C-alpha positions, 0 to 999 in steps of 0.5 A: 718438244710442242710441235704447232700445227701445219696448216694441213692439220688444221683443216684436219682438226677443222672437218674432226671438229665439224663431224663429231663435235659440231653442234649439227653432228654432236652425239650426247656426252661429246664436247660439244664446240661453236667456235675455233679460234687458230692463231698463225705465226706467218713467218712459217704459215704454222698454227702455234695456239689454237681455242676452242669455245662451247657452251660454258667452256672455252679452252686454249692450247698452244707451244710456248712457255711451259708448253713448248716441251710436252712430247705431244704436238699440238694436234694430239693435245687438242684431239686428246681433249676432245676425246675425253668424255665432258659431262 
């Protein structure tokens, strides 16, 4: 099951994005993230969906429906997406 992110993992992801993918810190060839839109389920305090938006692109990651059986966690999928080279 694609596990949602804990608030600690969400904080780690935000720190990673600020360090390597922010408009101020991103080197050429890396995806720049302008906006992070987390969706947190207040019943268990976990992030079950997160949207990333940059210059001319946006990507939504979630753990419901067709993504619920993926072996990677939500955090792993977002980090893998960010690691891919951006044209």
